[in-house]
C-alpha positions in Angstrom: 64.3 82.9 160.4 64.4 86.1 162.9 62.2 85.3 165.7 60.3 88.9 167.0 57.9 88.3 169.3 55.3 91.1 170.5 52.8 91.0 167.6 52.0 87.0 168.4 54.5 84.9 170.6 55.7 82.6 167.9 56.6 85.1 165.1 59.3 84.6 162.8 60.6 87.1 159.9 61.9 85.6 156.8 65.4 86.2 155.5 66.1 85.9 152.5 69.8 84.8 151.3 70.9 84.7 148.1 75.2 82.8 148.2 76.0 83.9 144.8 75.8 87.5 146.7 77.6 86.7 149.8 76.2 84.9 153.3 74.7 88.2 154.7 70.9 88.0 153.9 69.7 90.9 151.7 66.0 91.2 152.4 63.8 90.5 155.6 60.4 89.6 154.9 58.7 91.0 157.9 54.6 89.6 157.7 52.6 90.6 160.4 55.7 92.4 162.2 56.3 95.6 160.2 53.7 97.6 158.8 54.5 100.7 156.5 55.2 103.4 159.1 54.7 101.4 161.9 54.8 98.2 163.9 52.5 95.2 164.4 49.5 96.0 167.5 50.8 93.8 170.4 47.6 93.2 172.0 46.0 90.3 169.7 47.2 87.5 171.5 48.5 88.2 175.0 48.6 91.6 177.1 49.7 94.8 175.3 51.5 95.3 178.2 53.5 92.2 178.0 53.6 91.9 174.2 54.6 95.7 174.0 57.5 94.9 176.1 58.2 92.0 174.4 58.2 93.9 171.2 60.1 97.2 172.0 63.2 94.6 174.5 63.6 92.0 172.3 62.2 91.9 168.4 62.8 95.6 167.6 66.7 95.3 168.6 67.2 92.1 166.6 65.6 94.2 163.5 68.1 97.0 164.0 71.1 94.7 164.5 70.9 93.3 160.6 73.3 95.1 158.4 72.3 98.9 156.9 71.8 97.0 153.6 68.8 94.5 154.1 65.7 95.5 152.4 62.2 95.4 154.1 59.5 94.1 153.2 56.6 94.8 155.1 53.4 92.8 155.3 50.9 95.3 155.5 50.7 99.5 154.5 49.8 101.5 157.8 47.1 100.1 159.8 45.2 96.9 158.6 44.3 95.6 155.8 
């Protein structure tokens, strides 16, 4: 589990590990945190400026700190579905 506030304060992403492959996660399920080519709106559950600051200051660096080989599975295509 990776806590990624910004879209929603309680937002988490699920890190998937296959212990037969090793201890590192091999993919992440990002739900509504990431879209294809975009990030989620930060203004739905809190003030937009607060959500955006949290998203860019805390959540994106957490995501970017994962190893490069981790596959990313966003929850939506660009925009809303």
